[in-house]
C-alpha positions in Angstrom: 100.4 84.3 108.8 99.3 87.8 107.8 101.7 89.8 105.6 101.9 93.6 105.5 104.1 95.5 103.1 104.2 98.7 105.2 103.8 99.8 108.8 101.0 102.0 107.6 99.0 98.8 106.7 99.3 97.4 110.2 96.7 97.9 112.9 98.2 98.1 116.4 97.8 95.0 118.5 96.7 95.0 122.2 99.5 92.6 123.1 102.2 92.1 120.5 105.3 90.0 121.0 107.8 91.5 118.6 111.2 90.8 117.0 112.9 92.8 114.4 115.7 92.3 111.9 116.5 91.4 108.3 116.2 87.6 108.8 117.9 87.0 105.4 118.0 83.2 104.9 115.6 82.4 107.8 118.4 80.1 109.0 118.6 78.0 112.1 119.6 80.9 114.3 116.6 82.9 113.1 114.3 80.0 113.7 115.5 79.8 117.3 114.4 83.4 117.8 111.1 82.8 116.1 110.3 79.7 118.1 110.9 81.6 121.3 108.9 84.5 120.0 105.9 82.2 119.3 106.3 80.5 122.7 106.3 83.8 124.6 103.2 85.0 122.6 101.3 81.8 123.5 102.3 82.0 127.1 101.1 85.6 127.4 98.0 85.5 125.3 99.6 87.7 122.7 100.4 87.6 118.9 103.8 87.2 117.4 105.1 89.9 115.0 108.3 90.0 112.9 109.1 93.5 111.7 111.6 93.2 108.8 112.7 95.4 105.9 113.1 95.5 102.2 115.5 96.3 100.6 118.1 95.1 103.1 119.5 98.2 104.9 123.0 97.6 103.6 121.7 97.6 100.0 120.4 101.1 100.6 123.2 102.5 102.8 126.1 100.8 101.1 125.1 100.3 97.5 128.6 99.9 96.2 129.0 96.7 98.2 126.6 94.8 95.8 125.3 92.7 98.7 123.6 89.5 97.5 120.7 88.0 99.5 120.1 84.4 100.4 116.4 84.8 99.8 114.2 86.6 97.4 111.3 88.3 99.1 108.9 85.6 97.9 111.2 82.8 99.2 111.5 84.6 102.5 107.8 84.9 102.9 107.3 81.2 102.1 109.9 80.1 104.6 108.4 82.3 107.3 104.9 80.8 106.7 106.2 77.6 108.2 107.5 79.1 111.4 104.1 79.7 113.2 104.5 83.4 113.0 101.2 85.4 113.3 102.2 88.7 111.6 104.9 89.6 109.1 105.6 93.3 108.4 107.9 94.0 105.5 108.5 97.8 105.7 110.3 99.7 102.9 113.8 100.6 104.0 114.9 104.1 102.8 117.6 106.5 103.7 115.0 108.6 105.6 113.9 105.6 107.6 117.6 104.9 108.5 117.8 108.3 110.3 115.2 107.3 112.9 116.8 107.3 116.3 116.7 104.2 118.5 114.4 106.0 120.9 111.9 107.0 118.2 112.1 103.5 116.7 111.2 101.9 120.0 108.6 104.5 121.1 106.9 105.4 117.8 107.2 102.2 115.9 107.5 99.2 118.2 105.3 100.5 121.0 102.8 103.0 119.4 102.5 101.5 116.0 102.9 97.7 116.5 101.8 97.5 120.2 104.8 95.7 121.6 104.4 94.4 125.1 107.4 92.0 124.9 110.5 92.1 122.6 112.5 89.0 121.8 115.8 89.8 120.0 118.8 87.9 118.8 122.3 88.1 120.3 124.1 91.4 119.6 121.1 93.0 117.9 121.4 96.7 116.9 118.8 99.1 115.6 118.1 102.7 114.9 120.3 105.5 113.4 123.9 104.3 113.0 122.9 101.1 114.7 123.0 103.0 118.0 120.3 100.9 119.7 121.2 97.8 121.7 119.9 95.3 124.2 121.0 97.7 127.0 119.0 100.5 125.4 115.9 98.2 125.3 116.3 97.3 128.9 116.3 101.0 129.8 113.3 101.8 127.5 111.2 98.9 128.7 110.0 100.2 132.1 109.4 103.7 130.6 107.2 102.4 127.6 105.7 99.3 129.2 107.4 96.3 127.6 109.7 93.5 128.6 112.7 92.4 126.6 114.5 89.1 126.2 117.8 88.4 124.4 118.4 85.0 122.7 122.0 83.9 123.1 124.1 83.1 120.0 123.2 79.9 118.2 126.3 77.8 117.7 127.3 74.8 115.7 130.6 73.3 116.9 131.4 76.7 118.4 130.9 78.5 115.1 128.1 81.2 115.3 125.6 81.0 112.5 125.2 84.1 110.5 123.7 85.1 107.1 127.2 86.4 106.1 128.9 83.1 106.8 126.2 81.3 104.8 126.7 83.7 101.9 130.4 83.2 101.9 130.0 79.4 102.0 127.6 79.4 99.0 129.9 81.8 97.0 132.8 79.3 97.6 130.6 76.4 96.6 130.6 75.0 100.1 127.0 73.8 99.9 127.3 71.3 102.8 128.1 74.1 105.3 125.5 76.4 103.9 122.7 73.9 104.0 123.7 72.8 107.5 123.5 76.4 108.8 120.3 77.1 106.9 118.5 74.0 108.0 117.2 73.4 104.5 118.4 73.1 101.0 119.3 76.4 99.4 116.6 77.5 96.9 117.0 79.4 93.6 113.9 80.4 91.6 113.9 81.7 88.1 112.2 81.6 84.7 113.1 79.1 82.0 114.5 81.0 79.0 115.8 79.8 75.6 119.5 79.1 75.6 122.0 78.0 72.9 120.8 74.3 73.2 124.4 73.1 73.6 123.3 70.5 76.1 120.7 69.1 73.8 123.3 68.5 71.1 125.2 66.2 73.6 122.1 64.4 74.8 121.7 66.4 78.0 118.9 69.0 77.3 118.9 71.8 79.9 116.5 74.4 81.2 118.3 77.8 81.1 117.3 79.6 84.3 117.0 83.4 84.4 116.9 84.7 87.9 114.9 88.0 87.8 115.9 89.3 91.3 119.3 90.7 90.6 120.0 90.9 94.4 119.7 87.1 94.8 122.9 85.2 95.6 124.0 82.6 93.0 126.1 79.7 94.4 129.7 79.4 93.2 130.5 77.9 89.8 130.2 74.1 89.6 127.9 71.2 89.0 125.2 70.4 91.6 122.6 67.7 92.4 119.3 69.5 92.6 115.6 68.8 93.4 113.3 70.7 91.1 109.8 72.0 91.6 107.4 74.2 89.6 105.8 76.7 92.1 102.6 76.5 90.0 102.2 72.8 91.0 104.7 72.4 93.8 103.5 69.0 94.8 105.4 67.5 91.9 109.1 66.9 92.7 111.7 66.3 90.0 115.4 65.7 90.1 118.3 66.8 88.1 121.8 68.3 87.9 122.6 72.0 87.5 125.7 73.7 86.0 126.5 77.2 87.1 129.3 78.9 85.2 130.6 80.3 81.9 130.8 76.9 80.0 134.6 77.2 79.4 134.6 74.2 77.0 132.6 76.3 74.6 134.6 79.5 75.4 131.5 81.0 77.1 131.7 84.7 78.2 128.6 84.9 80.4 127.5 83.0 83.5 124.6 80.7 83.0 122.4 78.5 85.2 121.5 75.3 83.3 119.6 72.4 84.7 119.2 68.9 83.2 116.0 67.3 84.5 116.1 63.5 84.7 113.2 61.6 83.1 111.6 64.8 81.9 110.3 65.7 78.4 108.1 68.7 78.4 108.3 72.2 76.9 108.7 74.6 79.9 109.9 77.8 78.3 108.5 80.7 80.2 107.6 78.7 83.3 108.9 79.5 86.8 111.1 76.8 88.3 112.7 76.4 91.7 115.9 74.5 92.3 116.8 73.1 95.7 120.6 72.6 95.9 121.4 69.2 97.6 125.1 68.6 97.0 128.0 70.0 94.9 129.3 67.4 92.6 132.4 69.1 91.2 133.8 72.4 90.0 133.5 73.7 86.5 136.1 72.2 84.2 137.3 73.2 80.7 137.6 70.1 78.5 139.6 70.0 75.3 136.7 68.8 73.2 132.9 68.4 73.7 133.1 64.6 73.6 135.1 64.6 76.9 132.5 66.9 78.5 129.7 64.5 77.3 131.4 61.6 79.1 131.9 63.6 82.2 128.2 64.6 82.1 127.3 60.9 82.1 129.3 60.4 85.3 127.8 63.6 86.8 124.3 62.3 86.1 125.0 59.0 87.8 126.6 60.7 90.8 123.6 63.1 91.1 121.2 60.2 91.0 123.1 58.5 93.8 123.0 61.7 95.9 119.3 62.2 95.2 118.4 58.5 95.7 116.9 58.0 92.3 119.1 55.2 90.9 
């Protein structure tokens, strides 16, 4: 998969099969679109292209909403690498770009810049200024500018339509089971290990304090989770552990932290990048009357996490 960080970096293809959208989360619904995109490209001797944007349009147009993303840009690229996509264009989204009409978007960008001969879009997809463009517009533009268009119907699980918004809500509420089911993979969180207050070490549960550098990245709801752990620098090594997200109420904490206890691990990893894959939520965050009670609960949490992760 070739990655381009601007439309200006992309050379027009003779037969591009294109889809466009934010694709935050690269969830099961997105993968249905991408699978169809790749199939159509192969059937027609073309190349598959995803045109997406960064930042997310709502982050630019509605900054007060403080929208959080399911994926960092690096995570999104890594997920898309495994879809069979030929070309990924990540174009900067600005207020000026948002003013492009649906006609100009189709004619000047999809057709003249990318070389679209076929478009594959998701259900109820909108584009262009004020989201004025729709599937009906594309069907009208197709014969004029020489491309075909296909709409993928909504992807359902038990009659509930998958969407990035529903996954964000599930994660924020700590409903990891629903989120992972919709995503089709375990939710990832990548950050750098920084020095904490070493409260876990004092109780026999040393933790890696994770600092997430992408401020737009969504953090799951407070609680204790069973996690798989990898170090991107040597991602073939898989570790296991439990992660606490919250303010540490037993110690009257004021700020949210992300702390992970790695099982059977004894190495200095300060400054290293680490990725957590959230497998199951074990419990909510609890305020104990004294640290000894928390220590006993952590022992139970560790045993529960090992059962979930299959490492007993």
